Each structure stands twice: as C-alpha cells, then as structure tokens.
C-alpha positions as CSV (number, residue, x, y, z in Angstrom):
1,M,0.1,0.1,-0.3
2,L,3.0,2.3,0.1
3,G,2.7,2.7,-3.4
4,N,-0.8,4.5,-3.2
5,R,-0.5,7.9,-3.3
6,S,-2.8,10.2,-0.9
7,R,-2.1,13.3,-3.0
8,D,-0.7,14.3,-6.3
9,T,-2.5,11.4,-8.0
10,A,-2.8,11.7,-12.0
11,P,-6.7,12.8,-11.9
12,E,-5.8,15.3,-9.1
13,L,-2.9,16.7,-11.0
14,K,-5.1,17.2,-14.0
15,V,-7.7,19.0,-12.3
16,R,-5.1,21.3,-10.4
17,R,-3.6,22.3,-13.8
18,A,-6.8,23.0,-15.6
19,V,-7.8,25.3,-12.4
20,H,-4.7,27.0,-12.4
21,A,-4.9,27.5,-16.0
22,M,-8.2,29.5,-15.4
23,G,-6.2,31.9,-13.2
24,L,-7.3,30.5,-9.7
25,R,-4.8,30.0,-6.9
26,Y,-5.3,27.4,-4.1
27,R,-3.4,25.7,-1.4
28,V,-3.0,21.7,-2.1
29,A,-3.4,19.1,0.5
30,Y,-4.1,21.6,3.1
31,R,-6.5,21.5,6.4
32,P,-9.4,23.7,5.7
33,E,-10.2,23.4,9.7
34,P,-6.8,23.2,11.6
35,S,-8.9,21.6,14.5
36,L,-9.9,18.7,11.9
37,R,-7.5,16.2,11.3
38,R,-8.6,15.9,7.5
39,T,-6.8,17.6,4.3
40,A,-8.6,18.5,1.0
41,D,-7.0,18.2,-2.1
42,L,-7.3,21.7,-3.4
43,V,-8.5,24.5,-0.8
44,F,-9.5,28.1,-2.0
45,T,-9.2,29.7,1.6
46,R,-10.6,32.9,0.8
47,A,-13.6,31.7,-0.8
48,R,-14.0,29.0,1.6
49,V,-14.4,26.0,-0.9
50,A,-12.5,22.8,-0.2
51,V,-12.2,20.1,-3.2
52,F,-11.9,16.4,-2.6
53,I,-11.0,14.4,-5.7
54,D,-11.6,10.7,-4.4
55,G,-10.4,7.7,-6.0
56,C,-13.1,5.2,-7.3
57,Y,-11.9,2.4,-5.4
58,W,-10.6,3.7,-2.2
59,H,-13.9,5.5,-1.4
60,G,-16.3,3.3,-2.9
61,C,-17.7,4.8,-6.3
62,P,-21.0,3.6,-6.9
63,E,-20.4,3.3,-10.8
64,H,-16.9,1.9,-10.5
65,Y,-16.2,0.2,-7.4
66,I,-15.4,-3.7,-7.6
67,E,-15.1,-5.4,-4.2
68,P,-11.9,-7.4,-4.3
69,A,-11.8,-11.3,-4.7
70,S,-9.5,-12.0,-1.7
71,N,-9.2,-10.4,1.8
72,V,-12.8,-9.3,1.7
73,E,-13.1,-9.3,5.5
74,Y,-10.4,-6.6,5.7
75,W,-11.3,-4.3,2.6
76,R,-15.3,-4.5,2.8
77,P,-15.0,-2.5,6.3
78,K,-12.1,-0.5,5.3
79,I,-14.1,1.0,2.1
80,A,-17.1,1.5,4.3
81,R,-15.1,3.6,6.8
82,N,-13.4,5.6,4.2
83,R,-17.1,6.3,3.0
84,E,-18.4,7.2,6.5
85,R,-15.3,9.5,7.1
86,D,-16.1,11.3,3.7
87,A,-19.5,11.9,4.9
88,E,-18.1,13.1,8.4
89,T,-15.8,15.4,6.5
90,T,-18.3,17.0,4.2
91,A,-20.7,17.5,7.3
92,A,-17.9,19.0,9.7
93,L,-16.6,21.3,6.9
94,T,-20.2,22.5,6.1
95,S,-21.1,23.2,9.4
96,A,-18.0,25.3,9.8
97,G,-19.3,27.5,6.8
98,W,-17.1,25.7,4.0
99,R,-18.4,24.8,0.6
100,V,-17.3,21.1,-0.1
101,L,-17.3,19.8,-3.6
102,R,-16.5,16.2,-3.8
103,H,-15.9,14.8,-7.4
104,W,-14.8,11.2,-8.6
105,S,-11.4,10.6,-10.1
106,H,-13.1,9.1,-13.3
107,E,-14.7,12.4,-14.0
108,D,-13.5,14.5,-17.0
109,P,-10.9,16.9,-15.3
110,A,-12.0,20.0,-17.4
111,R,-15.3,19.7,-16.4
112,V,-14.4,19.4,-12.9
113,A,-12.3,22.5,-13.2
114,E,-15.3,24.4,-14.5
115,Q,-17.4,23.3,-11.6
116,I,-14.7,24.4,-9.2
117,A,-14.0,27.7,-10.8
118,A,-17.7,28.8,-10.9
119,T,-18.3,27.8,-7.1
120,V,-15.0,29.6,-6.1
121,R,-16.1,32.6,-8.0
122,A,-19.5,32.5,-6.8
123,E,-18.6,31.9,-3.0
124,G,-16.0,34.5,-3.2
125,L,-18.4,37.2,-4.4
126,K,-20.7,36.1,-1.6
127,G,-18.2,37.0,1.1
128,G,-17.2,40.2,-0.3
129,R,-14.1,38.8,-1.1
130,S,-12.1,38.7,-4.6
131,P,-13.0,35.9,-6.6
132,G,-9.9,35.4,-8.6
133,R,-9.2,36.1,-11.9
C-alpha cells in the first residue's frame, strides 16, 4: 500500500492544472479547519471552498467500485469506513461554513475544473472577497 498516493494522483494533477490555467490559486493537501484532522486536495481559503478528488476504489464509487476477490473481510469494512469518514468530513466542513465539492477520479478534469471555478467565484462574491481572475 506504500505505492498508493494520498496526494498528487494523476486525476488530481489534471484538475489542478486546469484550475490553475483558469487563473485560480489554491492550497494543496491543506487542512481547511486546523482542528479537523482532514486535508482537502484543493483549498480556496478566501472563498472557503474545499475540493476532494476521490479515487473510485478507495472511496467506493457507486459506478466503478468492484469488491476485491480476496481478503474481503479486511477491505469491505475499510472502504465502508472511508465512505463514512468522507460523509463526516463533508458535514463538519459544511457546518464550519465551508463549501465542499467532491468529485470522482473518473470525471472529466475539464468539467470538474469548470465546476470548481464557478463555485469559487460565486462563493468569493458572496463573502465580499476577491473571486480570483
């Protein structure tokens, strides 16, 4: 499992490049709320938007997740706990005033970037903050 990246995955890098090309700047692998031991893949601090690019296997994508053939007793609860943690993280950040965006790694990076940019710009305007370029 050491070869499995927790950050800088190929889908995440594609989304980051696309968002950066749109003129938006963000923090990478950053805790939106310091008291919460969770890091988001992209964080727009001024607009208070946290973005997660979830891997289909590790987060149990309803479209692509396939249960492993071996060691099911280990993997089934592990994936279930990941999904529970995702829901807990979303709820905690939302209640702290953050806008949480979750996307699957199989989604088109350009579309994901467009949705992120639209949300960041809209949230930036709500708070009277500069929405970026």
